MARVEXGU-924234 format. One record per residue (C-alpha): residue in three letters; chain; x, y, z. Coordinates in pm, 1 decimal, decimal comma, padded with zeros to 6 digits. Layout:
N
{lumdo ALA	bavo A	px X	py Y	pz Z}
...
This chain:
299
{lumdo MET	bavo A	px -01846,2	py -01638,9	pz 01600,0}
{lumdo THR	bavo A	px -01667,6	py -01337,8	pz 01746,6}
{lumdo SER	bavo A	px -01639,6	py -01003,8	pz 01567,0}
{lumdo LEU	bavo A	px -01270,2	py -01070,7	pz 01509,7}
{lumdo GLN	bavo A	px -01341,9	py -01411,8	pz 01356,6}
{lumdo ALA	bavo A	px -01607,0	py -01258,5	pz 01130,7}
{lumdo PHE	bavo A	px -01364,6	py -00985,9	pz 01016,5}
{lumdo SER	bavo A	px -01095,9	py -01247,0	pz 00947,8}
{lumdo GLN	bavo A	px -01336,4	py -01462,4	pz 00745,8}
{lumdo ASP	bavo A	px -01465,7	py -01163,7	pz 00546,2}
{lumdo LEU	bavo A	px -01109,3	py -01056,4	pz 00470,4}
{lumdo SER	bavo A	px -01011,3	py -01404,8	pz 00359,1}
{lumdo ASP	bavo A	px -01316,0	py -01426,6	pz 00131,3}
{lumdo LEU	bavo A	px -01239,6	py -01084,2	pz -00017,4}
{lumdo VAL	bavo A	px -00883,2	py -01186,8	pz -00103,5}
{lumdo ALA	bavo A	px -00999,0	py -01518,3	pz -00250,1}
{lumdo ARG	bavo A	px -01238,8	py -01332,6	pz -00482,4}
{lumdo SER	bavo A	px -00989,3	py -01066,8	pz -00587,3}
{lumdo ALA	bavo A	px -00639,4	py -01212,2	pz -00603,1}
{lumdo ALA	bavo A	px -00682,0	py -01401,4	pz -00931,8}
{lumdo ALA	bavo A	px -00717,9	py -01070,0	pz -01119,0}
{lumdo VAL	bavo A	px -00385,3	py -00937,3	pz -00982,6}
{lumdo VAL	bavo A	px -00090,5	py -00999,0	pz -01215,4}
{lumdo GLY	bavo A	px 00283,1	py -00947,5	pz -01225,9}
{lumdo VAL	bavo A	px 00435,4	py -00719,5	pz -01489,2}
{lumdo GLU	bavo A	px 00790,6	py -00809,9	pz -01590,3}
{lumdo HIS	bavo A	px 01053,0	py -00647,1	pz -01812,0}
{lumdo ARG	bavo A	px 01430,5	py -00645,5	pz -01837,2}
{lumdo ARG	bavo A	px 01477,0	py -00389,0	pz -01559,4}
{lumdo GLY	bavo A	px 01255,4	py -00550,4	pz -01299,3}
{lumdo GLN	bavo A	px 00894,4	py -00618,9	pz -01218,9}
{lumdo GLY	bavo A	px 00578,7	py -00468,5	pz -01074,4}
{lumdo SER	bavo A	px 00209,9	py -00543,7	pz -01040,7}
{lumdo GLY	bavo A	px -00111,5	py -00484,1	pz -01229,8}
{lumdo LEU	bavo A	px -00478,2	py -00575,1	pz -01239,2}
{lumdo VAL	bavo A	px -00699,5	py -00708,1	pz -01515,2}
{lumdo ILE	bavo A	px -00978,8	py -00460,0	pz -01592,5}
{lumdo ALA	bavo A	px -01137,2	py -00634,1	pz -01893,7}
{lumdo GLN	bavo A	px -01174,8	py -01000,7	pz -01988,0}
{lumdo ASP	bavo A	px -01029,4	py -00939,1	pz -02333,4}
{lumdo GLY	bavo A	px -00683,7	py -00879,0	pz -02191,4}
{lumdo TYR	bavo A	px -00657,3	py -00517,4	pz -02078,3}
{lumdo VAL	bavo A	px -00437,0	py -00469,1	pz -01771,4}
{lumdo LEU	bavo A	px -00397,9	py -00149,8	pz -01568,7}
{lumdo THR	bavo A	px -00061,1	py -00073,9	pz -01410,2}
{lumdo ASN	bavo A	px 00176,1	py 00215,9	pz -01342,1}
{lumdo ALA	bavo A	px 00346,3	py 00404,3	pz -01623,2}
{lumdo HIS	bavo A	px 00681,4	py 00370,5	pz -01447,7}
{lumdo VAL	bavo A	px 00631,7	py -00007,7	pz -01441,4}
{lumdo ALA	bavo A	px 00517,3	py -00042,7	pz -01803,2}
{lumdo GLN	bavo A	px 00793,4	py 00182,4	pz -01937,4}
{lumdo GLY	bavo A	px 01070,2	py -00001,1	pz -01755,9}
{lumdo GLY	bavo A	px 01239,1	py -00112,3	pz -02079,7}
{lumdo GLY	bavo A	px 01236,9	py -00411,7	pz -02312,2}
{lumdo ALA	bavo A	px 00964,8	py -00661,3	pz -02390,6}
{lumdo LEU	bavo A	px 00673,6	py -00685,0	pz -02149,9}
{lumdo ARG	bavo A	px 00548,2	py -01008,9	pz -01999,6}
{lumdo VAL	bavo A	px 00257,1	py -01050,6	pz -01761,9}
{lumdo ARG	bavo A	px 00257,2	py -01330,1	pz -01508,1}
{lumdo VAL	bavo A	px -00107,7	py -01428,3	pz -01485,4}
{lumdo SER	bavo A	px -00029,8	py -01699,4	pz -01230,3}
{lumdo GLY	bavo A	px 00277,4	py -01876,8	pz -01098,8}
{lumdo SER	bavo A	px 00315,0	py -02088,8	pz -01410,7}
{lumdo ARG	bavo A	px 00122,8	py -01892,3	pz -01673,4}
{lumdo VAL	bavo A	px 00298,9	py -01604,9	pz -01849,1}
{lumdo ALA	bavo A	px 00162,8	py -01404,9	pz -02143,2}
{lumdo SER	bavo A	px 00331,1	py -01151,4	pz -02369,0}
{lumdo ALA	bavo A	px 00192,3	py -00798,1	pz -02356,6}
{lumdo GLU	bavo A	px 00201,8	py -00475,2	pz -02551,9}
{lumdo LEU	bavo A	px 00180,5	py -00120,4	pz -02420,9}
{lumdo VAL	bavo A	px -00150,6	py 00036,5	pz -02526,6}
{lumdo GLY	bavo A	px -00073,3	py 00376,3	pz -02376,3}
{lumdo ALA	bavo A	px 00074,8	py 00555,2	pz -02076,1}
{lumdo ASP	bavo A	px 00009,0	py 00881,9	pz -01894,4}
{lumdo GLU	bavo A	px 00299,1	py 01012,8	pz -01687,6}
{lumdo ARG	bavo A	px 00086,4	py 01287,6	pz -01527,7}
{lumdo THR	bavo A	px -00103,1	py 01018,5	pz -01334,7}
{lumdo ASP	bavo A	px 00159,2	py 00739,5	pz -01354,0}
{lumdo LEU	bavo A	px -00093,3	py 00510,4	pz -01520,9}
{lumdo ALA	bavo A	px -00060,3	py 00273,2	pz -01815,3}
{lumdo VAL	bavo A	px -00270,6	py 00012,6	pz -01993,6}
{lumdo LEU	bavo A	px -00133,2	py -00310,9	pz -02139,3}
{lumdo ARG	bavo A	px -00298,9	py -00563,6	pz -02371,7}
{lumdo LEU	bavo A	px -00228,7	py -00931,2	pz -02312,2}
{lumdo ALA	bavo A	px -00220,4	py -01218,1	pz -02555,4}
{lumdo ALA	bavo A	px -00476,4	py -01387,8	pz -02328,4}
{lumdo ARG	bavo A	px -00855,2	py -01378,7	pz -02295,1}
{lumdo ASP	bavo A	px -01134,7	py -01472,8	pz -02051,7}
{lumdo LEU	bavo A	px -00938,1	py -01349,9	pz -01751,4}
{lumdo PRO	bavo A	px -01083,8	py -01272,0	pz -01408,2}
{lumdo VAL	bavo A	px -01131,5	py -00897,8	pz -01364,8}
{lumdo LEU	bavo A	px -01157,7	py -00634,5	pz -01091,8}
{lumdo SER	bavo A	px -01390,1	py -00335,1	pz -01118,4}
{lumdo LEU	bavo A	px -01283,1	py 00022,1	pz -01047,8}
{lumdo SER	bavo A	px -01493,2	py 00211,7	pz -00795,4}
{lumdo ASP	bavo A	px -01597,7	py 00571,0	pz -00868,6}
{lumdo ARG	bavo A	px -01687,4	py 00659,4	pz -00511,6}
{lumdo ARG	bavo A	px -01495,7	py 00899,1	pz -00290,7}
{lumdo LEU	bavo A	px -01313,3	py 00747,0	pz 00004,1}
{lumdo LYS	bavo A	px -01314,9	py 00857,9	pz 00366,3}
{lumdo VAL	bavo A	px -01015,1	py 00876,5	pz 00596,1}
{lumdo GLY	bavo A	px -01007,9	py 00576,3	pz 00830,2}
{lumdo GLU	bavo A	px -01162,4	py 00323,1	pz 00592,1}
{lumdo VAL	bavo A	px -01006,3	py -00023,4	pz 00593,5}
{lumdo VAL	bavo A	px -00818,9	py -00104,1	pz 00271,5}
{lumdo VAL	bavo A	px -00635,6	py -00409,8	pz 00137,9}
{lumdo ALA	bavo A	px -00332,5	py -00397,1	pz -00094,5}
{lumdo ILE	bavo A	px -00247,2	py -00692,8	pz -00318,4}
{lumdo GLY	bavo A	px 00065,0	py -00708,6	pz -00532,2}
{lumdo ASN	bavo A	px 00401,7	py -00866,9	pz -00596,5}
{lumdo PRO	bavo A	px 00645,6	py -00694,6	pz -00358,1}
{lumdo LEU	bavo A	px 01004,2	py -00805,9	pz -00424,8}
{lumdo GLY	bavo A	px 00860,6	py -01077,5	pz -00649,7}
{lumdo PHE	bavo A	px 00647,4	py -01243,3	pz -00380,1}
{lumdo GLU	bavo A	px 00337,2	py -01312,3	pz -00585,4}
{lumdo ARG	bavo A	px -00001,8	py -01179,5	pz -00468,3}
{lumdo SER	bavo A	px 00108,5	py -01068,3	pz -00122,7}
{lumdo VAL	bavo A	px -00169,7	py -00916,0	pz 00087,8}
{lumdo THR	bavo A	px -00143,3	py -00630,3	pz 00338,7}
{lumdo VAL	bavo A	px -00415,5	py -00453,1	pz 00534,2}
{lumdo GLY	bavo A	px -00435,6	py -00094,6	pz 00659,6}
{lumdo VAL	bavo A	px -00648,8	py 00215,0	pz 00654,5}
{lumdo VAL	bavo A	px -00684,5	py 00526,2	pz 00444,0}
{lumdo SER	bavo A	px -00447,5	py 00759,0	pz 00629,9}
{lumdo ALA	bavo A	px -00520,1	py 01074,1	pz 00428,5}
{lumdo LEU	bavo A	px -00660,4	py 01195,6	pz 00097,5}
{lumdo TYR	bavo A	px -00557,1	py 01450,8	pz -00166,9}
{lumdo ARG	bavo A	px -00183,5	py 01412,3	pz -00113,4}
{lumdo ASN	bavo A	px 00062,3	py 01551,3	pz -00371,3}
{lumdo LEU	bavo A	px 00396,5	py 01380,4	pz -00430,8}
{lumdo PRO	bavo A	px 00688,6	py 01492,3	pz -00651,2}
{lumdo ALA	bavo A	px 00781,0	py 01231,6	pz -00911,9}
{lumdo GLN	bavo A	px 01011,8	py 01221,2	pz -01209,9}
{lumdo ASN	bavo A	px 00925,2	py 01514,1	pz -01441,7}
{lumdo THR	bavo A	px 00588,4	py 01572,4	pz -01274,2}
{lumdo VAL	bavo A	px 00391,0	py 01597,6	pz -00949,3}
{lumdo LEU	bavo A	px 00139,2	py 01322,9	pz -00874,3}
{lumdo GLU	bavo A	px -00173,1	py 01495,3	pz -00743,7}
{lumdo GLY	bavo A	px -00469,1	py 01387,6	pz -00531,9}
{lumdo LEU	bavo A	px -00316,3	py 01062,0	pz -00406,7}
{lumdo ILE	bavo A	px -00454,8	py 00832,0	pz -00138,9}
{lumdo GLN	bavo A	px -00218,1	py 00787,0	pz 00156,3}
{lumdo THR	bavo A	px -00233,7	py 00449,5	pz 00330,1}
{lumdo ASP	bavo A	px -00044,9	py 00254,5	pz 00594,7}
{lumdo ALA	bavo A	px -00112,7	py -00075,6	pz 00415,4}
{lumdo SER	bavo A	px 00241,3	py -00194,1	pz 00341,5}
{lumdo ILE	bavo A	px 00354,4	py -00106,6	pz -00011,7}
{lumdo ASN	bavo A	px 00699,9	py -00228,9	pz -00110,7}
{lumdo PRO	bavo A	px 00902,7	py -00234,8	pz -00434,1}
{lumdo GLY	bavo A	px 00706,3	py -00451,3	pz -00677,1}
{lumdo ASN	bavo A	px 00367,4	py -00350,0	pz -00534,0}
{lumdo SER	bavo A	px 00345,8	py -00062,8	pz -00784,8}
{lumdo GLY	bavo A	px 00046,4	py -00107,9	pz -01011,7}
{lumdo GLY	bavo A	px -00138,6	py -00344,4	pz -00779,6}
{lumdo PRO	bavo A	px -00489,6	py -00273,1	pz -00651,1}
{lumdo LEU	bavo A	px -00595,7	py -00109,7	pz -00327,2}
{lumdo LEU	bavo A	px -00933,5	py -00260,6	pz -00234,5}
{lumdo ASP	bavo A	px -01209,2	py -00143,7	pz -00002,3}
{lumdo ALA	bavo A	px -01410,9	py -00366,1	pz 00231,6}
{lumdo GLN	bavo A	px -01646,2	py -00464,2	pz -00053,4}
{lumdo GLY	bavo A	px -01360,1	py -00577,4	pz -00278,0}
{lumdo GLN	bavo A	px -01391,5	py -00277,5	pz -00510,3}
{lumdo VAL	bavo A	px -01070,1	py -00123,8	pz -00643,7}
{lumdo VAL	bavo A	px -01041,6	py 00220,8	pz -00485,4}
{lumdo GLY	bavo A	px -00679,4	py 00288,5	pz -00578,0}
{lumdo LEU	bavo A	px -00369,7	py 00174,2	pz -00761,3}
{lumdo SER	bavo A	px -00051,8	py 00144,7	pz -00552,3}
{lumdo THR	bavo A	px 00202,5	py 00381,4	pz -00700,0}
{lumdo ALA	bavo A	px 00470,9	py 00512,7	pz -00463,8}
{lumdo ILE	bavo A	px 00637,9	py 00498,7	pz -00125,6}
{lumdo ILE	bavo A	px 00870,6	py 00721,6	pz 00070,0}
{lumdo PRO	bavo A	px 01175,1	py 00490,4	pz 00102,5}
{lumdo TRP	bavo A	px 01296,2	py 00615,8	pz 00440,5}
{lumdo ALA	bavo A	px 00949,2	py 00610,3	pz 00599,8}
{lumdo ARG	bavo A	px 00735,7	py 00330,2	pz 00741,9}
{lumdo GLY	bavo A	px 00359,9	py 00307,4	pz 00698,6}
{lumdo ILE	bavo A	px 00342,1	py 00581,8	pz 00434,0}
{lumdo GLY	bavo A	px 00235,5	py 00455,2	pz 00093,0}
{lumdo PHE	bavo A	px 00042,8	py 00620,5	pz -00187,3}
{lumdo ALA	bavo A	px -00214,0	py 00511,8	pz -00443,2}
{lumdo VAL	bavo A	px -00373,7	py 00677,5	pz -00745,1}
{lumdo PRO	bavo A	px -00751,3	py 00700,0	pz -00680,5}
{lumdo ALA	bavo A	px -00963,8	py 00461,6	pz -00885,4}
{lumdo ARG	bavo A	px -01178,8	py 00761,5	pz -00988,5}
{lumdo THR	bavo A	px -00874,6	py 00890,3	pz -01173,7}
{lumdo ALA	bavo A	px -00763,3	py 00550,5	pz -01300,6}
{lumdo SER	bavo A	px -01106,9	py 00476,8	pz -01447,4}
{lumdo TRP	bavo A	px -01127,2	py 00771,4	pz -01686,7}
{lumdo VAL	bavo A	px -00756,0	py 00771,7	pz -01771,8}
{lumdo ALA	bavo A	px -00768,1	py 00399,7	pz -01859,2}
{lumdo SER	bavo A	px -01069,6	py 00448,9	pz -02085,8}
{lumdo VAL	bavo A	px -00892,4	py 00730,2	pz -02272,5}
{lumdo LEU	bavo A	px -00572,1	py 00527,8	pz -02307,0}
{lumdo ILE	bavo A	px -00763,3	py 00229,9	pz -02447,5}
{lumdo ARG	bavo A	px -00942,4	py 00454,4	pz -02696,4}
{lumdo ALA	bavo A	px -00664,2	py 00694,3	pz -02797,8}
{lumdo GLY	bavo A	px -00334,4	py 00564,0	pz -02656,8}
{lumdo GLU	bavo A	px -00262,9	py 00894,6	pz -02479,4}
{lumdo VAL	bavo A	px -00432,3	py 01162,0	pz -02269,4}
{lumdo ARG	bavo A	px -00446,1	py 01507,0	pz -02428,4}
{lumdo ARG	bavo A	px -00537,6	py 01777,8	pz -02179,3}
{lumdo PRO	bavo A	px -00675,4	py 02105,4	pz -02317,4}
{lumdo PHE	bavo A	px -00490,8	py 02417,0	pz -02202,1}
{lumdo LEU	bavo A	px -00665,4	py 02657,8	pz -01961,9}
{lumdo GLY	bavo A	px -00366,4	py 02856,2	pz -01840,2}
{lumdo ILE	bavo A	px -00389,9	py 02835,8	pz -01462,3}
{lumdo ALA	bavo A	px -00182,3	py 02708,8	pz -01175,3}
{lumdo ALA	bavo A	px -00419,1	py 02576,4	pz -00910,3}
{lumdo ARG	bavo A	px -00466,1	py 02338,5	pz -00619,8}
{lumdo GLY	bavo A	px -00756,9	py 02164,3	pz -00451,1}
{lumdo GLU	bavo A	px -00839,1	py 02281,7	pz -00100,5}
{lumdo ASP	bavo A	px -01100,1	py 02229,8	pz 00169,7}
{lumdo LEU	bavo A	px -01377,1	py 02490,3	pz 00184,4}
{lumdo ASP	bavo A	px -01429,1	py 02696,6	pz 00497,4}
{lumdo PRO	bavo A	px -01742,5	py 02600,2	pz 00696,4}
{lumdo VAL	bavo A	px -01953,2	py 02895,5	pz 00576,6}
{lumdo LEU	bavo A	px -01881,1	py 02834,5	pz 00209,8}
{lumdo PHE	bavo A	px -01925,9	py 02461,2	pz 00263,2}
{lumdo ARG	bavo A	px -02280,8	py 02519,0	pz 00384,3}
{lumdo GLU	bavo A	px -02359,1	py 02756,7	pz 00097,6}
{lumdo ALA	bavo A	px -02207,9	py 02550,4	pz -00183,0}
{lumdo GLY	bavo A	px -02289,1	py 02204,0	pz -00049,6}
{lumdo LEU	bavo A	px -01932,1	py 02096,4	pz -00130,8}
{lumdo THR	bavo A	px -01637,0	py 02006,9	pz 00090,0}
{lumdo ARG	bavo A	px -01364,1	py 02114,5	pz -00153,8}
{lumdo GLY	bavo A	px -01293,6	py 02341,6	pz -00448,9}
{lumdo ILE	bavo A	px -01002,2	py 02444,0	pz -00670,3}
{lumdo ARG	bavo A	px -00807,1	py 02756,0	pz -00573,1}
{lumdo VAL	bavo A	px -00650,0	py 02951,4	pz -00858,8}
{lumdo LEU	bavo A	px -00290,5	py 03037,5	pz -00768,9}
{lumdo GLU	bavo A	px -00186,2	py 03198,4	pz -01095,8}
{lumdo VAL	bavo A	px -00339,9	py 03291,9	pz -01430,2}
{lumdo VAL	bavo A	px -00112,9	py 03279,6	pz -01735,4}
{lumdo GLU	bavo A	px -00102,0	py 03598,3	pz -01939,3}
{lumdo GLY	bavo A	px -00273,6	py 03558,6	pz -02275,4}
{lumdo SER	bavo A	px -00434,5	py 03228,8	pz -02173,9}
{lumdo PRO	bavo A	px -00796,8	py 03115,4	pz -02219,6}
{lumdo ALA	bavo A	px -00844,3	py 03156,2	pz -01842,5}
{lumdo GLU	bavo A	px -00734,8	py 03520,8	pz -01855,2}
{lumdo ALA	bavo A	px -00957,5	py 03589,0	pz -02157,5}
{lumdo ALA	bavo A	px -01254,3	py 03449,1	pz -01962,9}
{lumdo GLY	bavo A	px -01187,5	py 03681,3	pz -01668,4}
{lumdo LEU	bavo A	px -01054,0	py 03424,3	pz -01421,9}
{lumdo ARG	bavo A	px -00835,1	py 03579,4	pz -01151,7}
{lumdo LYS	bavo A	px -00580,5	py 03472,8	pz -00895,1}
{lumdo ASP	bavo A	px -00746,9	py 03353,8	pz -00569,6}
{lumdo ASP	bavo A	px -01074,6	py 03265,4	pz -00743,8}
{lumdo LEU	bavo A	px -01225,0	py 02940,3	pz -00616,2}
{lumdo LEU	bavo A	px -01365,1	py 02706,4	pz -00880,7}
{lumdo LEU	bavo A	px -01668,4	py 02511,5	pz -00759,3}
{lumdo SER	bavo A	px -01799,9	py 02347,3	pz -01077,1}
{lumdo ALA	bavo A	px -01716,9	py 02304,2	pz -01444,7}
{lumdo ASN	bavo A	px -01974,2	py 02226,5	pz -01712,7}
{lumdo GLY	bavo A	px -02224,6	py 02156,0	pz -01434,6}
{lumdo ASN	bavo A	px -02000,3	py 01906,5	pz -01251,7}
{lumdo PRO	bavo A	px -01858,1	py 01973,8	pz -00903,3}
{lumdo VAL	bavo A	px -01478,7	py 02007,9	pz -00910,5}
{lumdo GLN	bavo A	px -01321,9	py 01915,5	pz -00579,2}
{lumdo THR	bavo A	px -00981,9	py 01823,3	pz -00723,3}
{lumdo LEU	bavo A	px -00772,4	py 01908,7	pz -01028,4}
{lumdo ASP	bavo A	px -00852,8	py 01560,3	pz -01154,6}
{lumdo ASP	bavo A	px -01224,8	py 01648,5	pz -01158,3}
{lumdo LEU	bavo A	px -01149,3	py 01949,3	pz -01379,5}
{lumdo GLN	bavo A	px -00927,1	py 01749,3	pz -01614,7}
{lumdo ARG	bavo A	px -01189,3	py 01475,8	pz -01642,7}
{lumdo VAL	bavo A	px -01447,8	py 01730,8	pz -01759,1}
{lumdo MET	bavo A	px -01211,0	py 01879,1	pz -02018,3}
{lumdo VAL	bavo A	px -01084,6	py 01547,9	pz -02156,9}
{lumdo LEU	bavo A	px -01395,5	py 01327,4	pz -02159,8}
{lumdo SER	bavo A	px -01653,0	py 01574,8	pz -02290,0}
{lumdo PRO	bavo A	px -01464,5	py 01881,9	pz -02408,6}
{lumdo PRO	bavo A	px -01721,1	py 02148,1	pz -02507,9}
{lumdo ALA	bavo A	px -01617,6	py 02453,6	pz -02709,5}
{lumdo GLU	bavo A	px -01686,8	py 02659,2	pz -02397,1}
{lumdo ILE	bavo A	px -01674,1	py 02540,0	pz -02038,4}
{lumdo PRO	bavo A	px -01899,2	py 02726,3	pz -01794,4}
{lumdo VAL	bavo A	px -01726,1	py 02742,0	pz -01455,6}
{lumdo GLU	bavo A	px -01886,1	py 02846,6	pz -01129,3}
{lumdo VAL	bavo A	px -01648,8	py 03075,0	pz -00940,4}
{lumdo GLN	bavo A	px -01647,5	py 03208,6	pz -00586,0}
{lumdo ARG	bavo A	px -01465,5	py 03545,8	pz -00575,4}
{lumdo ALA	bavo A	px -01455,4	py 03678,7	pz -00218,1}
{lumdo ALA	bavo A	px -01827,0	py 03700,1	pz -00126,2}
{lumdo ASP	bavo A	px -01946,0	py 03698,9	pz -00486,0}
{lumdo ARG	bavo A	px -02058,2	py 03392,3	pz -00684,3}
{lumdo ARG	bavo A	px -02043,2	py 03412,8	pz -01064,9}
{lumdo THR	bavo A	px -02028,8	py 03198,3	pz -01377,0}
{lumdo LEU	bavo A	px -01755,1	py 03243,5	pz -01638,0}
{lumdo SER	bavo A	px -01717,6	py 03077,0	pz -01977,6}
{lumdo ILE	bavo A	px -01372,4	py 02950,6	pz -02074,6}
{lumdo ARG	bavo A	px -01273,3	py 02839,2	pz -02424,6}
{lumdo PRO	bavo A	px -00986,7	py 02592,8	pz -02363,8}
{lumdo ARG	bavo A	px -00705,4	py 02575,4	pz -02614,7}
{lumdo PRO	bavo A	px -00706,6	py 02231,8	pz -02784,3}
{lumdo ALA	bavo A	px -00447,8	py 01987,1	pz -02662,9}
{lumdo GLN	bavo A	px -00150,0	py 01920,6	pz -02888,4}
{lumdo ALA	bavo A	px -00051,8	py 01573,8	pz -03000,0}
{lumdo ALA	bavo A	px 00250,8	py 01424,4	pz -02831,6}
{lumdo ALA	bavo A	px 00575,8	py 01488,2	pz -03018,6}
């Protein structure tokens, strides 16, 4: 068997194992995709798909359709969880690992209503930000695996068949530029939505962005990325803790923070009264303690 034949066989086997857990999400304004993440009927999809309007139905297969209810949605990450009136469904697991540029990925979804269509590509870039309605989607995976209308909410799989992303957006006038929410983000957001129906993010009072570390700092910190503080809000918990513009956050509560999502995960999943943050300020390394302001309930 040639290398090409082996790759083709492996790809075919991967799709055969995974496709049954990919579903179609339908409502009065259109349709999208989703994936089953628990046998008792929980489905992960995009918020913009789930909030399309009207009653929700999930097409489990070509002939099997189940009603669904919205468990919760988070517009900041464009993620939503549905609950189906169906059980014992095949599932896909979300990977927590960090991707590398150039990895082969497979997208499965329902573009333009064509059920469980498969496309193959690579990870083109990581940590992309994309303006969306009322927000900016941060830390996205960029891929050249074809993503078309109706793919939104479908899984992006790695070579082992693990879900590494959730297809979420395209640039309409471009070709080969699609975006997916990382599975690392989807995993913790989905768990919070299932438990609480919404994601409440404590308030720190900073504007910030993730950025690559320079080689010297990379060697010292053992990290490839950190969070650069662009602005500190007057009167905020961050200002009270002594955080300053241009500080570089390296860890929070003992966890490395390479992206804004890493910081939010720490604050939402295990919110301590005080969060110790490791900060690089010019050539000086220090630890500050921030007391986040509790998140407010949605209006």
